[in-house]
C-alpha positions in Angstrom: 0.2 -0.1 0.0 2.6 2.6 0.9 6.3 2.3 0.8 6.8 3.7 4.1 4.5 2.7 7.1 2.5 5.5 8.6 4.1 6.4 11.8 1.8 7.9 14.7 3.1 9.7 17.6 1.0 10.8 20.5 2.5 14.6 21.2 2.0 14.8 24.9 5.4 14.8 26.7 8.2 17.3 26.8 10.4 15.7 29.1 10.5 12.2 27.9 9.9 10.6 24.5 6.3 10.3 23.3 4.8 7.2 22.6 4.7 6.2 19.0 3.6 3.2 16.9 3.0 2.1 13.3 -0.4 1.8 11.3 -1.3 -1.5 9.9 -2.0 -1.7 6.2 -5.8 -1.7 7.2 -5.6 1.1 9.6 -3.2 3.2 6.8 -6.0 2.7 4.3 -8.9 3.7 6.7 -6.8 6.9 7.8 -6.2 8.0 4.2 -9.6 7.6 3.2 -10.8 9.6 6.4 -8.2 12.5 5.7 -9.5 12.8 2.1 -13.0 13.2 2.9 -12.3 16.2 5.2 -13.0 19.7 4.4 -10.5 22.1 3.6 -10.0 25.0 6.1 -9.0 28.5 5.3 -7.0 29.0 8.4 -3.9 27.0 9.5 -3.4 27.1 13.4 -0.3 26.0 14.3 -0.2 23.9 17.3 1.1 25.8 20.4 3.6 24.8 23.3 0.8 23.7 25.6 1.8 21.0 28.3 0.1 17.6 28.1 -1.6 16.4 25.2 -1.4 18.5 22.1 -2.2 16.0 19.5 -0.7 13.5 17.0 2.1 13.7 14.7 2.0 11.9 11.5 4.9 10.7 9.1 4.7 8.5 6.2 1.5 10.0 4.8 1.9 9.7 1.1 2.8 13.1 -0.3 3.0 14.8 3.2 6.4 15.2 4.8 4.7 16.0 8.0 1.1 16.1 9.3 -0.2 17.3 12.5 -3.7 16.1 14.0 -5.0 18.1 16.8 -7.8 20.5 18.0 -10.1 19.9 15.4 -7.6 20.4 12.7 -5.2 18.5 10.4 -2.3 20.6 9.1 0.1 19.2 6.5 3.2 21.0 6.2 5.9 20.7 3.5 8.5 22.7 1.8 6.9 26.2 1.1 3.2 25.1 1.7 0.8 24.6 4.5 -2.5 22.9 4.1 -5.3 22.8 6.8 -8.5 20.8 7.0 -11.3 20.5 9.4 -11.5 17.5 11.6 -14.7 18.3 13.3 -16.0 16.4 15.3 -12.3 15.3 15.8 -13.1 11.9 14.0 -9.4 11.6 13.0 -8.1 12.1 16.3 -10.6 9.6 17.7 -9.2 7.1 15.2 -5.9 7.5 16.0 -6.5 7.2 19.5 -8.3 3.8 18.6 -5.1 2.8 16.8 -3.3 3.6 20.2 -4.7 0.5 21.9 -1.8 -1.2 23.5 0.4 1.4 22.9 -0.5 3.8 25.9 -0.9 3.1 29.6 -4.6 3.5 31.1 -4.1 7.0 32.6 -2.6 8.6 29.4 -5.3 6.8 27.4 -8.1 8.2 29.9 -6.7 11.5 29.8 -6.7 11.9 25.8 -10.0 10.2 25.7 -11.6 13.1 28.1 -9.9 15.9 25.9 -10.9 14.7 22.6 -14.4 13.1 23.9 -13.8 10.0 22.2 
């Protein structure tokens, strides 16, 4: 399906490594379908440096060097371009959190669930 597996990183920590995992082929297909269905947004709001959960960082998405998913937005950034899509009601975040089963401990899982409303 893709030459490079799509890697997901939960952007939540500042003093230790963030948890990360690779999507399997079916999860990657589902993610790409969900991403392509999102409406384009006119304003790309960059993630800020808040403590705690900030969103998900994706690498390996075909045609996109870097993708950030958080706060109801999907921001794809590459050389000389930034594109933003609306993720309302945070369906991509909920999908990515679901793929994290087995990669996050219980308290972290619950904290993210409470923040994104999954």
